[in-house]
PALONU-93464 format. One record per residue (C-alpha): residue number from 0; chain; y, x, z. Coordinates in nm, 3 decimals. Layout:
! residues N
NUM; A; Y; X; Z
...
This chain:
! residues 389
0; A; 7.609; 10.830; 13.455
1; A; 7.379; 10.681; 13.713
2; A; 7.178; 10.892; 13.960
3; A; 6.882; 10.657; 13.919
4; A; 6.575; 10.823; 13.768
5; A; 6.535; 10.771; 13.395
6; A; 6.253; 10.545; 13.280
7; A; 5.994; 10.735; 13.079
8; A; 5.962; 10.497; 12.789
9; A; 6.017; 10.148; 12.648
10; A; 5.721; 10.057; 12.434
11; A; 5.658; 10.348; 12.199
12; A; 6.011; 10.486; 12.245
13; A; 6.050; 10.785; 12.477
14; A; 6.374; 10.796; 12.676
15; A; 6.585; 11.112; 12.635
16; A; 6.898; 11.034; 12.836
17; A; 7.137; 10.759; 12.935
18; A; 7.425; 10.677; 12.699
19; A; 7.613; 10.426; 12.909
20; A; 7.616; 10.110; 13.117
21; A; 7.771; 9.773; 13.054
22; A; 7.776; 9.418; 13.180
23; A; 7.447; 9.344; 13.009
24; A; 7.246; 9.648; 13.110
25; A; 7.187; 10.016; 13.037
26; A; 7.181; 10.190; 12.699
27; A; 6.954; 10.490; 12.650
28; A; 6.902; 10.750; 12.382
29; A; 6.535; 10.764; 12.290
30; A; 6.302; 10.913; 12.032
31; A; 6.069; 10.722; 11.804
32; A; 5.759; 10.945; 11.774
33; A; 5.605; 10.721; 11.510
34; A; 5.891; 10.774; 11.262
35; A; 6.049; 11.089; 11.405
36; A; 6.399; 10.949; 11.455
37; A; 6.644; 10.905; 11.741
38; A; 6.735; 10.551; 11.841
39; A; 6.944; 10.365; 12.096
40; A; 6.761; 10.146; 12.347
41; A; 6.963; 9.861; 12.495
42; A; 6.809; 9.701; 12.801
43; A; 6.871; 9.363; 12.959
44; A; 6.744; 9.266; 13.304
45; A; 6.548; 8.940; 13.310
46; A; 6.652; 8.759; 13.626
47; A; 6.577; 8.426; 13.788
48; A; 6.247; 8.251; 13.838
49; A; 5.934; 8.344; 13.646
50; A; 5.990; 8.048; 13.412
51; A; 6.355; 8.147; 13.354
52; A; 6.254; 8.506; 13.278
53; A; 5.995; 8.389; 13.027
54; A; 6.247; 8.155; 12.864
55; A; 6.503; 8.435; 12.836
56; A; 6.244; 8.668; 12.691
57; A; 6.132; 8.413; 12.431
58; A; 6.488; 8.345; 12.320
59; A; 6.567; 8.716; 12.320
60; A; 6.268; 8.794; 12.099
61; A; 6.359; 8.514; 11.858
62; A; 6.720; 8.627; 11.834
63; A; 6.614; 8.992; 11.803
64; A; 6.377; 8.916; 11.518
65; A; 6.645; 8.712; 11.340
66; A; 6.896; 8.995; 11.370
67; A; 6.628; 9.249; 11.282
68; A; 6.571; 9.072; 10.951
69; A; 6.921; 9.164; 10.830
70; A; 6.999; 9.472; 10.625
71; A; 7.370; 9.533; 10.579
72; A; 7.568; 9.860; 10.592
73; A; 7.814; 9.711; 10.845
74; A; 7.550; 9.572; 11.083
75; A; 7.359; 9.792; 11.326
76; A; 6.993; 9.797; 11.225
77; A; 6.742; 9.666; 11.478
78; A; 6.404; 9.842; 11.481
79; A; 6.209; 9.668; 11.753
80; A; 6.227; 9.440; 12.059
81; A; 5.999; 9.420; 12.359
82; A; 5.962; 9.392; 12.733
83; A; 5.881; 9.637; 13.012
84; A; 5.828; 9.455; 13.343
85; A; 6.143; 9.253; 13.413
86; A; 6.347; 9.438; 13.152
87; A; 6.379; 9.328; 12.791
88; A; 6.477; 9.598; 12.545
89; A; 6.595; 9.630; 12.191
90; A; 6.561; 9.948; 11.984
91; A; 6.842; 9.991; 11.736
92; A; 7.017; 10.236; 11.509
93; A; 7.202; 10.507; 11.701
94; A; 7.563; 10.496; 11.581
95; A; 7.803; 10.788; 11.622
96; A; 8.161; 10.661; 11.624
97; A; 8.429; 10.502; 11.840
98; A; 8.438; 10.141; 11.940
99; A; 8.738; 9.940; 11.829
100; A; 8.842; 9.885; 12.189
101; A; 8.923; 10.257; 12.226
102; A; 9.117; 10.269; 11.900
103; A; 9.332; 9.972; 12.003
104; A; 9.395; 10.130; 12.341
105; A; 9.503; 10.457; 12.175
106; A; 9.741; 10.273; 11.937
107; A; 9.594; 10.475; 11.652
108; A; 9.547; 10.200; 11.393
109; A; 9.784; 10.143; 11.101
110; A; 9.834; 9.786; 10.974
111; A; 9.650; 9.839; 10.645
112; A; 9.369; 10.015; 10.831
113; A; 9.338; 9.721; 11.070
114; A; 9.323; 9.470; 10.784
115; A; 9.059; 9.678; 10.603
116; A; 8.845; 9.699; 10.917
117; A; 8.871; 9.324; 10.973
118; A; 8.778; 9.258; 10.609
119; A; 8.466; 9.475; 10.641
120; A; 8.367; 9.294; 10.961
121; A; 8.428; 8.955; 10.798
122; A; 8.207; 9.049; 10.503
123; A; 7.926; 9.154; 10.738
124; A; 7.963; 8.832; 10.938
125; A; 7.949; 8.634; 10.615
126; A; 7.623; 8.807; 10.526
127; A; 7.477; 8.719; 10.867
128; A; 7.602; 8.360; 10.857
129; A; 7.435; 8.303; 10.521
130; A; 7.109; 8.395; 10.694
131; A; 7.162; 8.158; 10.982
132; A; 7.264; 8.423; 11.238
133; A; 7.585; 8.369; 11.440
134; A; 7.710; 8.657; 11.654
135; A; 7.887; 8.448; 11.922
136; A; 8.051; 8.749; 12.089
137; A; 8.275; 8.919; 11.832
138; A; 8.512; 9.149; 12.022
139; A; 8.647; 9.506; 11.994
140; A; 8.375; 9.644; 12.222
141; A; 8.107; 9.522; 11.980
142; A; 8.262; 9.682; 11.671
143; A; 8.206; 10.053; 11.606
144; A; 8.438; 10.239; 11.369
145; A; 8.285; 10.533; 11.184
146; A; 8.446; 10.798; 10.961
147; A; 8.638; 10.663; 10.661
148; A; 8.688; 10.336; 10.853
149; A; 8.331; 10.222; 10.797
150; A; 8.227; 9.969; 11.060
151; A; 7.912; 9.869; 11.242
152; A; 7.881; 9.538; 11.427
153; A; 7.657; 9.553; 11.732
154; A; 7.476; 9.305; 11.955
155; A; 7.381; 9.036; 11.705
156; A; 7.177; 8.773; 11.884
157; A; 7.188; 8.946; 12.220
158; A; 7.511; 8.775; 12.323
159; A; 7.355; 8.429; 12.294
160; A; 7.056; 8.525; 12.502
161; A; 7.232; 8.677; 12.802
162; A; 7.609; 8.696; 12.778
163; A; 7.820; 8.867; 13.046
164; A; 7.925; 8.612; 13.307
165; A; 8.281; 8.537; 13.416
166; A; 8.328; 8.341; 13.737
167; A; 8.584; 8.061; 13.739
168; A; 8.712; 7.828; 14.006
169; A; 8.471; 7.558; 13.895
170; A; 8.160; 7.760; 13.823
171; A; 8.031; 8.020; 13.581
172; A; 8.126; 8.058; 13.217
173; A; 7.935; 8.275; 12.972
174; A; 8.109; 8.501; 12.724
175; A; 8.430; 8.701; 12.686
176; A; 8.707; 8.441; 12.734
177; A; 8.981; 8.641; 12.563
178; A; 8.778; 8.643; 12.240
179; A; 8.620; 8.299; 12.256
180; A; 8.694; 8.006; 12.029
181; A; 8.827; 7.673; 12.164
182; A; 8.488; 7.510; 12.111
183; A; 8.322; 7.782; 12.317
184; A; 8.584; 7.745; 12.589
185; A; 8.531; 7.368; 12.607
186; A; 8.152; 7.388; 12.590
187; A; 8.111; 7.220; 12.251
188; A; 7.854; 7.299; 11.985
189; A; 7.944; 7.611; 11.789
190; A; 7.865; 7.744; 11.444
191; A; 7.968; 8.039; 11.227
192; A; 8.335; 7.935; 11.245
193; A; 8.346; 8.046; 11.609
194; A; 8.295; 8.403; 11.483
195; A; 8.588; 8.355; 11.242
196; A; 8.819; 8.255; 11.528
197; A; 8.705; 8.552; 11.737
198; A; 8.762; 8.795; 11.450
199; A; 9.111; 8.647; 11.404
200; A; 9.182; 8.733; 11.767
201; A; 9.052; 9.087; 11.715
202; A; 9.267; 9.137; 11.403
203; A; 9.573; 9.005; 11.588
204; A; 9.516; 9.260; 11.865
205; A; 9.466; 9.544; 11.615
206; A; 9.796; 9.464; 11.443
207; A; 10.012; 9.401; 11.750
208; A; 9.842; 9.588; 12.034
209; A; 9.832; 9.274; 12.249
210; A; 9.591; 8.986; 12.288
211; A; 9.726; 8.658; 12.148
212; A; 9.622; 8.458; 12.456
213; A; 9.671; 8.583; 12.809
214; A; 9.681; 8.418; 13.150
215; A; 9.716; 8.491; 13.519
216; A; 9.362; 8.364; 13.570
217; A; 9.065; 8.235; 13.373
218; A; 9.167; 7.863; 13.382
219; A; 9.515; 7.944; 13.245
220; A; 9.363; 8.164; 12.974
221; A; 9.113; 7.893; 12.879
222; A; 9.390; 7.633; 12.855
223; A; 9.596; 7.853; 12.622
224; A; 9.301; 7.932; 12.396
225; A; 9.211; 7.564; 12.368
226; A; 9.563; 7.418; 12.334
227; A; 9.846; 7.665; 12.274
228; A; 9.948; 7.831; 11.945
229; A; 9.973; 8.207; 11.934
230; A; 10.299; 8.387; 11.865
231; A; 10.302; 8.490; 11.496
232; A; 10.199; 8.856; 11.474
233; A; 10.507; 8.939; 11.268
234; A; 10.721; 8.850; 11.572
235; A; 10.562; 9.144; 11.751
236; A; 10.523; 9.373; 11.450
237; A; 10.823; 9.295; 11.223
238; A; 10.700; 9.514; 10.936
239; A; 10.404; 9.283; 10.870
240; A; 10.442; 9.070; 10.556
241; A; 10.440; 8.690; 10.601
242; A; 10.099; 8.654; 10.438
243; A; 9.940; 8.812; 10.745
244; A; 10.086; 8.532; 10.958
245; A; 9.935; 8.274; 10.725
246; A; 9.588; 8.432; 10.717
247; A; 9.563; 8.480; 11.092
248; A; 9.700; 8.132; 11.153
249; A; 9.422; 7.981; 10.946
250; A; 9.157; 8.185; 11.128
251; A; 9.300; 8.072; 11.463
252; A; 9.310; 7.699; 11.396
253; A; 9.194; 7.505; 11.701
254; A; 8.971; 7.274; 11.497
255; A; 8.683; 7.452; 11.321
256; A; 8.729; 7.230; 11.014
257; A; 9.081; 7.370; 10.967
258; A; 8.967; 7.733; 10.965
259; A; 8.822; 7.930; 10.678
260; A; 8.504; 7.762; 10.561
261; A; 8.328; 8.098; 10.555
262; A; 8.381; 8.451; 10.679
263; A; 8.361; 8.571; 10.319
264; A; 8.663; 8.356; 10.229
265; A; 8.843; 8.515; 10.523
266; A; 8.747; 8.859; 10.390
267; A; 8.873; 8.776; 10.039
268; A; 9.221; 8.687; 10.167
269; A; 9.229; 9.003; 10.376
270; A; 9.130; 9.218; 10.078
271; A; 9.388; 9.040; 9.860
272; A; 9.676; 9.118; 10.097
273; A; 9.583; 9.483; 10.162
274; A; 9.824; 9.622; 9.903
275; A; 10.112; 9.414; 10.037
276; A; 10.040; 9.521; 10.395
277; A; 10.020; 9.887; 10.294
278; A; 10.345; 9.862; 10.098
279; A; 10.537; 9.687; 10.375
280; A; 10.541; 9.974; 10.625
281; A; 10.733; 10.229; 10.410
282; A; 11.001; 9.966; 10.337
283; A; 11.102; 9.942; 10.702
284; A; 11.393; 10.171; 10.797
285; A; 11.602; 10.191; 11.111
286; A; 11.961; 10.067; 11.079
287; A; 12.262; 10.166; 11.285
288; A; 12.318; 10.465; 11.506
289; A; 12.187; 10.282; 11.809
290; A; 11.878; 10.154; 11.631
291; A; 11.964; 9.797; 11.721
292; A; 11.798; 9.636; 11.424
293; A; 11.543; 9.689; 11.148
294; A; 11.615; 9.618; 10.782
295; A; 11.318; 9.536; 10.561
296; A; 11.381; 9.572; 10.189
297; A; 11.251; 9.289; 9.976
298; A; 11.358; 9.367; 9.619
299; A; 11.555; 9.109; 9.428
300; A; 11.534; 8.866; 9.712
301; A; 11.765; 9.085; 9.920
302; A; 11.684; 9.199; 10.269
303; A; 11.618; 9.046; 10.605
304; A; 11.739; 9.161; 10.941
305; A; 11.514; 9.133; 11.242
306; A; 11.659; 9.202; 11.584
307; A; 11.472; 9.484; 11.753
308; A; 11.351; 9.384; 12.103
309; A; 11.487; 9.563; 12.402
310; A; 11.264; 9.848; 12.526
311; A; 10.964; 9.713; 12.714
312; A; 11.025; 9.353; 12.606
313; A; 10.849; 9.164; 12.330
314; A; 11.023; 8.887; 12.136
315; A; 10.927; 8.532; 12.224
316; A; 10.839; 8.254; 11.980
317; A; 11.172; 8.084; 12.050
318; A; 11.384; 8.374; 11.925
319; A; 11.534; 8.328; 11.576
320; A; 11.368; 8.521; 11.298
321; A; 11.397; 8.516; 10.922
322; A; 11.094; 8.589; 10.705
323; A; 11.125; 8.679; 10.339
324; A; 10.913; 8.491; 10.090
325; A; 10.617; 8.677; 9.946
326; A; 10.622; 8.662; 9.564
327; A; 10.242; 8.663; 9.560
328; A; 10.155; 8.424; 9.840
329; A; 10.458; 8.207; 9.913
330; A; 10.376; 7.934; 9.663
331; A; 10.243; 7.581; 9.692
332; A; 9.905; 7.687; 9.560
333; A; 9.873; 7.985; 9.794
334; A; 9.997; 7.798; 10.099
335; A; 9.749; 7.519; 10.030
336; A; 9.470; 7.774; 10.009
337; A; 9.581; 7.936; 10.333
338; A; 9.616; 7.595; 10.501
339; A; 9.979; 7.632; 10.599
340; A; 10.025; 7.308; 10.784
341; A; 10.286; 7.092; 10.935
342; A; 10.602; 6.951; 10.782
343; A; 10.937; 7.106; 10.866
344; A; 11.129; 6.958; 11.154
345; A; 11.507; 6.908; 11.155
346; A; 11.586; 7.243; 11.313
347; A; 11.283; 7.454; 11.236
348; A; 11.063; 7.574; 10.955
349; A; 10.692; 7.531; 11.026
350; A; 10.453; 7.763; 10.854
351; A; 10.078; 7.791; 10.910
352; A; 10.085; 7.591; 11.231
353; A; 10.364; 7.792; 11.393
354; A; 10.722; 7.677; 11.451
355; A; 10.988; 7.943; 11.395
356; A; 11.355; 7.854; 11.459
357; A; 11.564; 7.906; 11.148
358; A; 11.912; 8.056; 11.163
359; A; 12.155; 7.809; 11.005
360; A; 12.425; 7.953; 10.782
361; A; 12.782; 7.872; 10.903
362; A; 12.959; 7.614; 10.692
363; A; 13.237; 7.752; 10.473
364; A; 13.579; 7.581; 10.457
365; A; 13.663; 7.435; 10.114
366; A; 14.040; 7.501; 10.095
367; A; 14.095; 7.286; 9.782
368; A; 13.927; 6.987; 9.940
369; A; 14.116; 7.044; 10.267
370; A; 14.451; 7.050; 10.080
371; A; 14.370; 6.726; 9.900
372; A; 14.274; 6.554; 10.225
373; A; 14.595; 6.678; 10.392
374; A; 14.805; 6.543; 10.103
375; A; 14.640; 6.202; 10.129
376; A; 14.700; 6.192; 10.505
377; A; 15.070; 6.286; 10.465
378; A; 15.116; 6.024; 10.191
379; A; 14.961; 5.757; 10.414
380; A; 15.196; 5.849; 10.704
381; A; 15.496; 5.841; 10.466
382; A; 15.401; 5.494; 10.338
383; A; 15.362; 5.363; 10.694
384; A; 15.699; 5.511; 10.792
385; A; 15.874; 5.346; 10.493
386; A; 15.724; 5.006; 10.574
387; A; 15.824; 5.026; 10.941
388; A; 16.170; 5.150; 10.857
């Protein structure tokens, strides 16, 4: 906590104590004497010239009112917005829970739990998008998880007004690069589908514990987000069913037109695969005394063997891996709905925009055919010998 003296109030709200500090400003706990409730006050410093401060305030108030017009159980309620000197503030619902960033760091999320959380967030985003509000900064730090895996999305509208800045070699970029869509990275116009991409990144991290795009510096990270495919999550978490690869792949398409048309469609697919994700984990058992491989049961289709990575090393996209077909989703109709794209190449099977090398079965020797060929060859040599003799 800061040693700076606490402000007495913001508008009608009386400050009680400081809750925390972030890139955008300070968050306070405050009381609302008019309604007798405790609220959270998020403050944002208005910097720059007088004209720039006024512009930021106007946009902030517009965004705040738009977000304040929403009423959804998974979206933090906004009570009021205002300005005190050079500080803009927003009074919002005080949420008691843990942000998703902490849960990912603690590796405390199960696959089905992660999918359920992402589905709830997608449904809330869909509600906001239908009302013309785009979040623009969906990331684990802006998602609170409450008891019974209820969620609350925070900072609607605020991100667009005054996003945290990241310095690059060529200037300043606004936003959180590791959770930005390609169109945000390249400075193009964005719409609700940018939120879908960002939520796909968040779900990927929940399921695997790693971010799908990483780089030594911001330019490398930006290049990968805009151009490179992500490793399928099942390569890092082998117990995930293939349908999860397909769903995340569609959310992470580089072109917005190739993604889910709406966040609610994204949520529907996530809800539909919940049972399969929950059932996949118990079917994974260790094989061999040394634990060198995992065997995943798959009913009548047999089983698949996935090589376990060496300790401290994650598999790469080039390593061979077999994926069993899902009886529910691995069909032409389902794949078309999930936008599983390109055609197979000669030595690989392409699913959902990813290329996964396929292990070729060794050819078996046909002894009958070999005997016949040998007889023909011997007969031909005998005929040649007789003629020459």
